[in-house]
C-alpha positions in Angstrom: -1.5 37.2 -45.1 -2.1 34.9 -46.6 0.4 33.0 -44.4 -1.2 34.5 -42.1 -5.0 33.0 -42.8 -3.9 30.0 -43.5 -1.3 29.6 -39.7 -4.4 30.5 -38.4 -7.2 27.9 -39.7 -4.5 25.3 -39.6 -3.6 25.6 -35.7 -7.9 26.5 -34.6 -8.4 22.8 -36.8 -5.4 21.1 -34.7 -6.7 22.8 -30.5 -10.6 21.8 -32.3 -9.3 17.9 -32.8 -7.5 18.2 -29.6 -10.2 19.6 -27.3 -12.5 16.7 -27.6 -12.6 14.1 -25.3 -11.4 10.8 -26.3 -13.7 8.9 -24.5 -16.6 10.3 -26.3 -17.8 7.5 -28.5 -19.5 4.1 -28.0 -17.4 1.7 -25.9 -17.7 -1.8 -25.8 -17.4 -4.5 -23.1 -14.5 -7.1 -23.5 -15.3 -10.1 -21.3 -12.7 -12.4 -22.0 -9.9 -9.5 -21.4 -11.1 -7.9 -18.0 -10.8 -8.8 -14.9 -13.2 -8.8 -11.3 -12.0 -10.1 -8.3 -13.9 -11.3 -6.6 -17.0 -12.7 -8.6 -18.0 -12.6 -12.0 -18.2 -10.2 -15.5 -21.1 -8.9 -16.9 -22.7 -11.1 -19.9 -22.3 -7.5 -21.9 -22.3 -3.5 -21.0 -21.4 -1.2 -23.2 -20.7 2.9 -22.0 -22.0 6.1 -24.8 -20.1 8.8 -23.7 -21.0 12.2 -25.4 -19.4 15.5 -24.5 -22.6 18.7 -23.8 -23.0 21.8 -23.1 -19.1 21.4 -20.9 -20.0 18.0 -19.6 -19.4 14.3 -20.2 -23.2 12.7 -21.0 -22.4 8.6 -19.7 -25.0 5.6 -21.0 -24.0 3.2 -19.0 -25.7 -0.4 -20.1 -25.1 -3.9 -18.2 -26.4 -7.1 -18.7 -25.6 -9.8 -16.0 -25.2 -13.8 -16.7 -28.8 -14.2 -15.3 -30.3 -11.9 -18.1 -31.2 -8.3 -15.4 -29.8 -5.7 -17.1 -30.1 -2.1 -16.1 -28.9 1.2 -17.0 -26.5 3.9 -15.7 -26.7 7.8 -16.4 -24.9 10.9 -15.9 -23.4 13.8 -16.4 -20.6 15.4 -15.5 -17.2 17.7 -15.8 -13.4 17.1 -14.7 -14.3 19.5 -11.6 -13.8 17.6 -8.8 -17.5 18.0 -7.9 -20.1 15.4 -6.8 -22.5 15.1 -9.8 -25.7 12.4 -9.4 -25.6 9.0 -10.7 -28.8 7.9 -11.1 -30.1 3.9 -13.0 -27.9 2.4 -9.9 -28.0 0.7 -7.2 -25.0 1.3 -5.5 -23.4 4.9 -6.8 -25.7 7.4 -6.0 -22.5 10.2 -7.3 -19.5 10.6 -9.3 -16.7 13.3 -9.4 -14.0 13.6 -12.2 -10.9 15.3 -12.4 -9.1 15.0 -15.3 -5.4 13.2 -14.9 -3.9 13.6 -19.0 -5.4 14.5 -22.5 -6.1 10.1 -22.0 -6.8 10.0 -18.7 -9.0 10.7 -15.9 -10.1 9.4 -12.2 -13.2 8.9 -10.2 -14.9 8.7 -6.9 -18.0 7.3 -7.1 -20.5 7.7 -3.7 -23.1 6.6 -2.1 -25.2 8.6 0.5 -22.7 11.0 0.8 -19.7 8.1 1.3 -17.2 7.1 -1.3 -17.6 3.2 -2.4 -14.5 3.2 -4.6 -12.3 4.9 -7.5 -11.9 4.2 -11.0 -9.7 5.4 -13.1 -10.6 5.5 -16.8 -7.3 5.6 -20.2 -8.0 5.5 -23.4 -5.2 4.9 -25.5 -3.6 6.7 -27.7 -4.9 5.6 -30.4 -8.8 5.6 -29.0 -9.9 2.3 -30.1 -9.7 0.6 -26.4 -10.3 1.9 -23.1 -9.5 0.4 -19.5 -11.5 1.8 -16.3 -9.4 -0.2 -13.2 -11.8 -0.1 -10.6 -11.0 -0.7 -6.6 -13.5 -1.0 -3.6 -13.0 -1.4 -0.3 -13.5 -5.8 -1.3 -13.1 -5.0 -5.0 -10.1 -4.9 -7.7 -11.7 -5.1 -11.1 -10.3 -3.8 -14.4 -12.7 -3.6 -17.2 -10.8 -3.0 -21.0 -14.0 -2.1 -24.0 -13.4 -2.2 -27.4 -14.3 1.4 -29.5 -17.1 0.7 -31.9 -16.5 1.6 -35.2 -17.9 4.9 -36.8 
């Protein structure tokens, strides 16, 4: 009986650890390893992701070369349905779908029209993240490093 209880406990812990989305945490853009085509990369960008009520809640803080900044917020899940985006002049909706445990794809919209697609991949060790964004005239690859907790 004790062995069965131990096995159930270990399986429960393993499932709980696996259930955590690897994107959860604070990520900082490594500008030197990123590629922006066309255009200049931002001066800095910080992405903060957390899980709450079955949703991924994101805050994206971008500081531009000219010193201006914006803060974008969204709460979405991987259901492929459109969820609102606040704080962006260019995007007002996001549709997310999970590809695998480490990868998600998103469609970004504005006024009901698709403006681009993004693919977010977290490394297997959970320390780096790459987001590729493709729009009508944009092909960016942003490289992020996870903040140490």
